[in-house]
C-alpha positions as CSV (number, residue, x, y, z in Angstrom):
1,M,9.0,2.9,34.0
2,L,12.2,3.2,31.9
3,K,14.5,0.9,33.8
4,R,18.0,1.4,32.0
5,L,19.0,3.9,29.2
6,L,21.9,2.5,27.1
7,I,23.9,4.8,24.5
8,R,26.4,4.0,22.3
9,N,28.1,6.0,19.4
10,Y,26.3,9.4,19.9
11,A,27.0,13.1,19.8
12,I,30.5,12.9,22.4
13,I,28.7,9.7,24.1
14,E,31.1,6.9,23.6
15,K,29.1,4.3,25.8
16,V,26.7,5.1,28.9
17,D,25.1,2.6,30.5
18,I,22.4,3.9,33.0
19,H,19.8,2.0,35.4
20,F,17.7,4.0,36.9
21,S,15.5,3.3,39.5
22,E,11.5,4.1,40.8
23,G,11.0,7.3,42.5
24,L,12.9,10.0,42.0
25,N,16.6,10.1,39.4
26,I,17.9,13.4,39.9
27,I,20.8,14.2,37.3
28,T,23.4,17.1,38.0
29,G,26.4,18.1,35.8
30,E,28.6,20.9,35.1
31,T,27.1,22.8,32.8
32,G,28.3,21.7,29.0
33,A,28.8,18.2,30.2
34,G,26.1,16.8,28.1
35,K,23.1,16.2,30.6
36,S,20.9,17.6,27.5
37,I,22.2,15.2,25.2
38,L,20.7,12.3,27.1
39,L,17.7,13.8,26.5
40,G,18.3,13.6,23.0
41,A,19.3,10.2,22.9
42,L,16.2,9.3,24.8
43,G,14.4,11.2,22.3
44,L,15.6,9.1,19.4
45,I,13.9,6.0,21.1
46,M,10.5,7.9,21.6
47,G,10.1,8.4,17.8
48,K,12.2,12.4,16.7
49,R,14.3,12.5,13.7
50,A,18.0,12.1,13.2
51,D,20.9,12.2,11.2
52,T,24.1,10.9,10.8
53,K,25.6,14.1,13.0
54,T,24.7,12.8,16.0
55,L,27.2,10.0,15.7
56,F,30.5,9.6,17.8
57,D,32.9,7.5,15.1
58,K,31.5,8.2,12.2
59,D,32.5,4.7,10.5
60,R,30.2,2.9,13.6
61,K,26.5,2.6,14.2
62,C,24.5,4.7,16.4
63,I,22.8,2.3,19.1
64,I,19.8,4.3,21.4
65,E,18.4,1.2,23.2
66,G,15.4,1.8,26.5
67,V,14.2,-0.8,28.6
68,F,10.8,-0.2,30.1
69,Q,8.9,-2.4,32.3
70,L,5.4,-1.8,31.0
71,P,2.3,-0.6,33.2
72,K,-1.1,-3.2,32.4
73,G,-3.1,-2.6,30.1
74,F,-0.3,-2.5,27.1
75,E,-1.4,-6.0,25.5
76,S,-3.6,-4.8,22.9
77,F,-1.2,-2.0,21.9
78,F,1.1,-4.9,21.3
79,E,-1.5,-7.4,19.5
80,S,-3.2,-4.1,17.4
81,N,0.5,-3.8,16.1
82,D,1.2,-7.3,15.8
83,M,3.9,-7.6,18.1
84,D,5.1,-9.5,20.9
85,Y,3.8,-8.4,24.0
86,E,6.7,-8.4,27.2
87,K,6.3,-6.5,30.3
88,E,10.3,-5.6,30.2
89,T,10.0,-4.5,26.8
90,I,13.0,-3.0,25.2
91,I,12.7,-0.7,22.7
92,R,15.8,0.4,20.5
93,R,17.3,3.2,17.4
94,E,20.2,2.3,15.4
95,I,21.4,5.2,13.1
96,T,24.3,4.1,10.4
97,P,27.3,6.0,8.7
98,S,25.3,6.3,6.1
99,G,22.3,7.9,7.5
100,K,20.2,5.2,7.5
101,S,17.8,5.0,10.5
102,R,15.9,1.7,12.2
103,A,13.9,1.1,15.0
104,F,13.3,-2.0,16.8
105,V,10.0,-3.1,19.4
106,N,11.7,-6.2,21.2
107,D,13.4,-7.0,18.0
108,T,10.8,-6.2,16.0
109,P,11.2,-3.5,13.2
110,A,9.0,-0.6,13.8
111,N,8.2,2.5,12.5
112,L,8.7,6.2,14.0
113,N,4.7,6.5,14.4
114,L,4.6,3.4,16.5
115,L,7.7,4.2,18.7
116,R,6.0,8.3,19.3
117,K,2.2,6.3,19.9
118,L,3.7,3.7,22.0
119,C,6.2,6.2,24.1
120,S,3.8,9.3,24.3
121,A,1.6,6.7,26.8
122,L,4.8,6.1,28.9
123,V,6.9,9.0,28.6
124,D,6.0,12.6,29.2
125,L,9.2,14.3,28.6
126,H,9.4,18.2,29.6
127,Q,12.1,19.9,28.5
128,Q,13.7,23.4,29.3
129,F,11.7,25.3,26.8
130,D,8.5,22.8,28.0
131,T,7.1,26.1,29.2
132,L,5.7,27.8,26.8
133,D,3.4,24.8,25.3
134,I,1.2,26.2,28.1
135,H,0.5,29.1,26.2
136,N,-0.8,27.0,23.9
137,V,-4.9,26.8,23.9
138,S,-4.8,23.1,22.7
139,F,-2.3,22.7,25.5
140,Q,-4.8,24.1,28.3
141,L,-7.6,22.2,26.7
142,N,-5.7,19.0,26.9
143,I,-4.8,20.0,31.1
144,I,-8.8,20.7,31.5
145,D,-9.6,17.3,30.1
146,A,-6.8,15.3,31.6
147,L,-8.1,16.9,34.7
148,A,-12.2,15.4,33.9
149,G,-11.3,12.3,32.9
150,Q,-12.7,12.9,29.5
151,K,-9.2,12.6,27.1
152,E,-11.0,9.0,25.9
153,T,-14.2,11.3,25.6
154,V,-12.4,13.8,23.5
155,A,-10.6,11.4,21.2
156,S,-13.6,9.7,20.7
157,Y,-15.4,13.5,19.7
158,R,-12.1,14.2,18.0
159,K,-11.9,11.5,15.7
160,E,-15.8,11.5,14.5
161,Y,-15.0,15.3,13.8
162,S,-12.5,14.4,11.8
163,A,-14.9,12.5,9.9
164,Y,-17.3,15.5,9.9
165,A,-14.5,17.8,9.0
166,R,-14.0,15.4,5.6
167,Q,-17.7,15.5,4.8
168,K,-17.9,18.9,5.1
169,K,-14.4,19.7,2.6
170,L,-16.4,17.3,0.2
171,L,-19.7,18.7,0.5
172,E,-18.0,22.2,-0.2
173,Q,-16.2,20.8,-3.3
174,W,-19.2,19.6,-4.6
175,V,-21.1,22.8,-3.9
176,R,-18.5,24.9,-5.8
177,E,-18.4,22.6,-8.8
178,S,-22.7,22.6,-8.5
179,Q,-22.3,26.3,-8.9
180,E,-19.9,26.3,-11.4
181,A,-22.3,23.9,-13.4
182,H,-25.2,26.2,-13.1
183,K,-23.6,28.5,-15.1
184,E,-23.0,25.9,-17.8
185,I,-26.4,24.7,-17.9
186,D,-28.4,27.0,-20.0
187,F,-25.6,27.2,-22.3
188,L,-25.9,23.1,-22.8
189,N,-29.2,23.1,-23.1
190,F,-29.3,25.0,-25.5
191,Q,-26.8,22.8,-27.4
192,L,-29.2,19.8,-26.9
193,K,-32.1,21.4,-27.8
194,E,-30.4,22.2,-31.4
195,F,-29.2,18.5,-31.2
196,N,-33.2,17.1,-30.7
197,E,-34.3,19.6,-33.3
198,A,-32.1,18.1,-36.2
199,A,-32.7,14.9,-34.9
200,L,-29.7,13.4,-36.8
201,T,-29.5,10.0,-37.4
202,A,-26.1,8.0,-37.9
203,G,-25.2,8.0,-41.5
204,E,-27.3,10.3,-42.6
205,D,-25.0,13.0,-44.3
206,I,-23.3,10.5,-46.2
207,D,-26.9,9.1,-47.8
208,A,-28.1,12.5,-48.2
209,E,-24.8,13.1,-50.2
210,E,-25.2,10.5,-52.2
211,D,-29.1,11.3,-52.8
212,L,-27.9,14.7,-54.0
213,K,-26.1,13.8,-56.4
214,T,-28.3,11.1,-57.9
215,L,-31.1,13.5,-58.2
216,S,-29.0,16.5,-59.5
217,H,-28.1,14.1,-62.5
218,A,-30.9,12.4,-62.7
219,E,-31.4,13.3,-66.9
220,D,-28.5,12.2,-67.7
221,I,-28.5,8.8,-65.4
222,K,-31.4,8.6,-67.6
223,R,-30.3,9.3,-70.8
224,I,-27.3,7.1,-70.5
225,L,-28.9,4.3,-68.9
226,G,-32.0,4.2,-71.8
227,G,-29.0,4.4,-74.4
228,I,-26.6,1.7,-72.8
229,N,-29.8,-0.5,-72.5
230,R,-31.1,-0.2,-76.2
231,Q,-28.2,-1.3,-77.1
232,L,-27.8,-4.4,-74.8
233,T,-31.3,-5.9,-75.4
234,E,-34.0,-3.3,-77.4
235,D,-32.5,-2.5,-80.6
236,E,-33.3,-5.1,-83.3
237,N,-29.4,-5.8,-83.6
238,S,-28.7,-5.9,-79.7
239,L,-25.6,-7.6,-78.0
240,V,-27.7,-9.8,-76.1
241,S,-29.8,-11.2,-79.0
242,Q,-26.1,-11.7,-81.0
243,L,-24.5,-13.3,-77.8
244,H,-27.8,-16.0,-78.5
245,S,-26.4,-16.5,-81.5
246,M,-23.3,-17.5,-80.6
247,A,-24.1,-19.1,-77.9
248,Y,-26.0,-21.6,-80.3
249,E,-23.5,-22.3,-82.2
250,M,-21.1,-22.9,-79.1
251,G,-23.6,-25.6,-78.1
252,D,-23.2,-28.1,-81.1
253,I,-19.8,-28.0,-80.1
254,S,-19.6,-28.2,-76.4
255,K,-19.8,-32.0,-76.2
256,F,-16.7,-32.5,-77.8
257,S,-14.5,-32.1,-75.1
258,G,-15.1,-30.7,-71.1
259,D,-12.9,-27.4,-72.0
260,L,-16.2,-26.4,-74.5
261,E,-18.8,-27.3,-71.9
262,N,-16.9,-25.4,-69.7
263,L,-16.6,-22.2,-71.9
264,K,-20.5,-22.8,-72.9
265,E,-21.5,-22.4,-69.6
266,R,-19.5,-20.0,-68.6
267,F,-20.6,-18.1,-71.8
268,D,-24.1,-18.5,-70.7
269,G,-23.6,-17.2,-67.9
270,L,-22.5,-14.1,-69.2
271,I,-25.7,-13.6,-71.2
272,L,-27.7,-14.3,-67.9
273,E,-25.3,-11.1,-66.3
274,L,-25.9,-8.8,-69.3
275,E,-29.6,-8.8,-69.0
276,D,-29.7,-8.8,-65.4
277,I,-27.8,-5.5,-65.9
278,S,-30.0,-4.9,-68.8
279,G,-33.3,-4.6,-66.2
280,E,-31.2,-3.3,-63.5
281,M,-30.5,-0.6,-65.7
282,E,-34.3,-0.2,-66.6
283,R,-35.1,0.3,-62.9
284,V,-33.2,3.1,-62.2
285,G,-33.5,4.7,-65.0
286,K,-37.3,4.4,-64.0
287,D,-36.6,4.9,-60.4
288,T,-34.2,8.3,-61.3
289,E,-36.5,11.3,-61.2
290,H,-35.4,14.9,-61.3
291,D,-37.2,16.6,-58.2
292,P,-36.8,19.7,-57.8
293,E,-38.8,19.8,-54.1
294,R,-36.5,16.8,-53.2
295,I,-33.5,18.6,-53.8
296,R,-34.2,21.0,-52.1
297,E,-35.3,19.5,-49.2
298,I,-32.2,17.4,-49.0
299,R,-29.8,20.6,-49.3
300,E,-31.6,22.3,-46.3
301,R,-30.9,19.3,-44.7
302,L,-27.3,18.9,-45.4
303,D,-26.9,22.5,-44.6
304,I,-28.1,21.9,-40.5
305,I,-25.5,19.3,-40.4
306,Y,-22.9,20.9,-42.0
307,R,-24.1,24.2,-39.5
308,L,-23.5,21.9,-36.8
309,Q,-20.4,20.2,-38.0
310,N,-18.7,23.5,-38.4
311,K,-20.0,24.5,-34.8
312,H,-18.5,21.9,-33.3
313,Q,-15.7,21.2,-35.4
314,V,-15.8,17.7,-36.7
315,T,-16.5,16.1,-39.9
316,D,-19.1,13.5,-39.6
317,V,-23.0,12.9,-38.3
318,E,-21.3,10.1,-36.2
319,E,-19.1,12.9,-34.3
320,L,-22.2,15.0,-33.4
321,L,-23.7,12.5,-32.7
322,N,-21.2,11.1,-29.7
323,I,-21.2,15.1,-28.6
324,Q,-24.9,15.0,-27.7
325,T,-24.2,12.0,-26.1
326,D,-21.5,13.7,-23.9
327,I,-24.0,16.8,-23.3
328,E,-27.0,14.4,-22.2
329,N,-24.5,12.9,-19.9
330,K,-23.1,16.1,-18.2
331,L,-26.5,16.8,-17.9
332,D,-26.8,14.1,-15.9
333,S,-24.1,14.4,-13.7
334,F,-25.1,17.6,-12.8
335,G,-28.7,16.1,-11.8
336,D,-26.8,13.3,-9.8
337,L,-24.5,16.0,-7.7
338,S,-27.6,17.7,-6.8
339,G,-28.7,14.2,-5.2
340,K,-25.8,13.8,-3.6
341,I,-25.3,17.3,-2.4
342,E,-28.9,16.5,-1.0
343,E,-27.6,13.0,0.8
344,L,-24.5,14.8,2.0
345,E,-26.1,17.3,3.7
346,A,-29.1,15.2,5.5
347,K,-26.1,13.1,6.4
348,M,-24.5,16.0,8.0
349,L,-27.1,17.4,9.9
350,K,-27.1,14.3,12.0
351,M,-23.6,14.2,12.1
352,E,-23.2,17.3,13.5
353,S,-26.2,17.2,16.0
354,S,-24.1,14.0,17.6
355,L,-20.8,16.0,17.6
356,M,-23.0,19.1,19.7
357,K,-24.4,16.8,22.2
358,K,-20.8,15.8,22.7
359,A,-19.4,18.5,22.8
360,L,-22.1,19.6,25.6
361,G,-21.4,16.9,27.3
362,I,-17.5,17.8,26.7
363,S,-17.8,21.1,27.8
364,K,-19.6,20.8,31.1
365,Q,-17.2,18.3,32.3
366,R,-14.6,20.7,31.7
367,K,-16.7,23.6,33.7
368,K,-17.4,21.0,36.5
369,I,-12.8,21.1,36.6
370,M,-11.7,24.4,36.3
371,P,-12.6,25.6,39.7
372,S,-10.7,22.6,41.5
373,L,-8.2,23.6,39.0
374,E,-7.7,26.9,39.8
375,K,-8.1,26.5,43.8
376,N,-5.1,23.8,44.2
377,T,-3.2,25.6,41.9
378,A,-3.0,28.7,43.4
379,S,-2.5,26.8,46.6
380,D,0.4,24.6,45.3
381,L,1.4,28.0,43.9
382,A,1.6,29.4,47.3
383,Q,3.8,26.7,48.8
384,L,6.0,28.3,46.3
385,S,6.5,31.5,47.7
386,M,3.5,33.2,45.3
387,P,0.8,33.7,48.2
388,F,-1.3,35.8,46.1
389,A,-0.4,34.0,42.6
390,Q,-4.3,33.3,40.8
391,L,-4.5,31.3,38.1
392,K,-8.6,31.8,36.3
393,V,-9.5,29.6,33.7
394,D,-11.8,31.7,30.8
395,M,-13.9,30.0,28.9
396,D,-16.1,30.8,26.2
397,S,-18.4,28.4,25.2
398,G,-20.2,28.7,21.5
399,N,-21.7,27.3,18.8
400,E,-19.4,26.9,16.2
401,L,-18.2,22.7,16.4
402,T,-14.0,23.1,16.3
403,P,-11.6,19.6,16.7
404,D,-11.6,20.7,20.1
405,G,-15.6,20.8,21.1
406,I,-17.2,24.5,21.2
407,D,-15.0,25.9,23.5
408,R,-12.4,28.6,23.5
409,I,-10.1,28.3,26.5
410,E,-7.2,30.8,27.7
411,F,-5.0,30.3,31.2
412,L,-5.5,34.0,32.5
413,F,-2.9,34.6,35.8
414,S,-1.9,37.0,38.3
415,A,1.5,36.9,40.2
416,N,0.8,39.4,42.5
417,K,-1.6,40.9,45.0
418,G,-4.2,43.1,43.3
419,S,-2.6,42.7,39.6
420,R,-5.5,42.2,36.8
421,L,-5.6,38.8,35.2
422,E,-3.8,38.6,32.0
423,S,-2.7,36.0,29.4
424,I,-0.1,34.0,30.7
425,K,2.3,34.9,27.9
426,D,1.8,38.7,28.7
427,V,2.9,38.7,32.4
428,A,4.5,35.4,33.6
429,S,8.4,35.3,34.0
430,G,10.6,32.7,33.8
431,G,10.6,31.5,37.2
432,E,6.9,32.1,37.5
433,L,6.6,30.1,34.5
434,S,8.5,27.4,35.4
435,R,6.5,27.3,39.0
436,L,3.1,27.4,37.3
437,T,3.8,24.8,34.9
438,L,4.8,22.3,37.9
439,C,2.3,23.1,40.0
440,I,0.0,22.1,37.2
441,K,1.4,18.9,35.8
442,S,2.0,17.7,39.2
443,Q,-2.4,18.1,39.3
444,V,-2.5,16.4,35.9
445,A,-0.2,13.8,36.5
446,G,-3.0,12.2,38.8
447,A,-5.1,11.6,36.4
448,L,-2.7,10.7,33.9
449,A,-1.2,6.7,33.9
450,L,2.1,7.6,32.3
451,P,4.3,6.0,33.9
452,T,7.6,8.0,33.7
453,M,7.9,12.3,33.7
454,I,11.0,13.6,33.0
455,F,12.0,17.3,33.6
456,D,14.9,19.2,32.4
457,E,15.4,22.1,34.4
458,I,11.8,22.5,35.4
459,D,13.8,25.1,38.0
460,T,14.9,27.8,35.8
461,G,14.6,31.0,37.4
462,V,13.9,30.0,41.1
463,S,16.3,29.2,44.3
464,G,16.5,29.0,47.9
465,D,13.2,27.7,49.7
466,V,11.3,28.0,46.5
467,A,13.7,25.5,44.7
468,L,13.5,23.2,48.4
469,K,9.8,23.6,48.1
470,M,9.9,23.0,44.0
471,G,12.0,19.3,45.0
472,Q,9.1,18.4,48.1
473,I,6.6,18.2,45.2
474,L,9.2,16.0,43.0
475,K,9.4,13.9,45.5
476,D,5.5,13.9,46.2
477,L,4.9,13.0,42.5
478,A,7.5,10.5,42.7
479,Q,5.4,8.7,45.2
480,G,3.3,7.6,41.7
481,H,5.4,7.6,39.0
482,Q,8.9,7.8,38.4
483,I,10.3,11.6,37.8
484,I,13.8,12.0,36.3
485,T,15.1,15.4,36.4
486,I,17.7,17.7,35.3
487,T,19.0,20.0,37.6
488,H,21.4,22.6,38.5
489,T,19.8,23.5,41.8
490,P,20.8,21.4,44.9
491,Q,17.0,22.1,47.0
492,I,16.0,19.5,44.7
493,A,19.1,17.4,44.0
494,I,19.0,15.9,47.8
495,Q,15.8,14.7,47.2
496,A,16.8,12.3,44.6
497,D,16.4,8.8,45.8
498,S,18.5,8.4,42.7
499,H,21.2,10.8,42.1
500,F,23.1,10.4,39.0
501,F,26.6,12.9,37.9
502,V,27.5,13.7,34.3
503,Y,31.0,14.4,33.6
504,K,33.5,15.3,30.7
505,D,36.4,12.7,30.3
506,H,39.5,14.2,29.2
507,E,41.7,10.7,29.0
508,G,42.5,9.6,25.5
509,S,41.9,11.7,22.1
510,R,39.1,13.0,22.9
511,T,37.0,14.5,25.2
512,T,33.3,12.1,26.0
513,T,30.8,12.6,28.1
514,D,30.4,10.1,30.8
515,V,27.6,9.0,33.5
516,R,27.5,7.3,37.2
517,L,25.6,7.0,39.9
518,L,26.7,8.9,43.3
519,A,27.3,6.8,46.2
520,A,26.2,8.5,49.8
521,D,29.7,10.6,50.5
522,E,30.0,11.4,46.0
523,R,26.1,12.9,47.2
524,V,27.7,15.1,49.4
525,K,30.4,16.3,47.4
526,E,28.4,17.3,44.4
527,V,25.4,18.8,46.8
528,A,28.4,21.3,47.9
529,T,29.9,21.8,44.9
530,M,26.2,23.0,43.7
531,L,26.1,25.0,46.8
532,S,29.7,27.0,46.4
533,G,31.6,26.0,43.4
534,S,34.4,23.5,42.7
535,P,36.3,22.5,45.4
536,P,33.3,23.3,47.7
537,S,34.0,25.0,50.7
538,S,34.2,22.6,54.0
539,S,30.8,25.0,55.4
540,A,29.3,23.8,51.8
541,M,30.4,20.6,52.7
542,D,28.5,20.9,56.3
543,N,25.7,22.5,54.6
544,A,25.8,19.6,52.3
545,K,25.3,16.9,54.8
546,E,22.8,18.9,56.9
547,L,20.4,19.3,53.6
548,L,21.4,15.8,52.6
549,G,20.8,14.2,56.3
550,V,23.7,12.4,56.9
């Protein structure tokens, strides 16, 4: 229940402090006095967005504060959102001159989504143009489900469907990728076949190029190495034999000093190195033979390597091997995707089966409640001077799963005897929509735990005896809910448990909006004014007293 609404520095309101009562709270006032501003302020603490245009004084912050008496069952909500639970909870919204907005629940900072979630369970706000909602299929389904007492079941279904929809989207993505992949597989397999046939090994291009150079110059290598080797060791007066003679002579003097001994050791080492070089030259010379067949083989191998390098625009075998690995990995990934698709398809079949089972159960309950909705609505409309009005719920159930189940719902309406039932948006006038919406909401209210229901000009397009009966319906609703209603109709205003008057105050430097709770005599004057205008006539005053029973 909304116990108090405090508004400071909002629109043309400097300060308003309203203490609502249980039962039926009526708000009246002349057009333009600011009644809708109150609902705009209430909308802010219910999570609607705001900007600095709402500030009365651009240099001060705006504060909207609502005090709610919470019904049972809200403890878990506060616990799950890490907030302190208070039976009397204060929701506050602040908007600074810079445009920064802050929200609090019992002085704990909160975001707008949290406000929306909390207030949606506390307040049903029906504004002047909300009658358009009754055209909406989802709104119509929500009405049916509320009356069927399966809102939690439907919420559970929708949560499961949301997970299913995400998996379905992922499956579609994988199938799309798989289809695109299959276009590449043949080409990749062709490329991989070339690599496999080439049987490349790391560094073989460098080795082959070196071998080709050696074999192509084999005669020059043998000739030059042989000549050098003869001069080193094989000729009669070879370089090594001369060095041995020199070493012998150095041996005679090496014992005379350490430096000479070191020089002798180095000289001996030089001779050993030259002898080793000579032996290596001899071996290389013997191993190097001009082999035309081997040259042909190497050139053919290099042709294969160069062709692959040119095709893939790389410069060595290492890069070719990396490309081969990439192709193999890509082909493997295609195989993995096929496996993933099969697993997800199997998973989705189970999800579809579960969803269909739940959807069929939801559909069954909807069908069960539809006749009573139609019957009760017709009965209530008859009380509002529409004795021949009919509401028909047209329901078509299919096999396709949707966020709402398997049902397509459309409310068909006929206001007059013998008229064909048609879609509400095509046949219902403004006054008929107001009456129809009130009749339906009065039924739904009994199925919901909403403590507070707010109606903004639900009496649009009605007057006289119809308005009187509409007021009685609101009065009946107020037996189980707190009702706050903005009205221009005296027949509704007289039903108030608490009657608030919105007016403009022209004192001071600017016009402001204010609200006051009317006393009994003030109510008589206000109802009389609504009946005849300002100032009210004596007959209007008498009529008002009669209507109010005073």
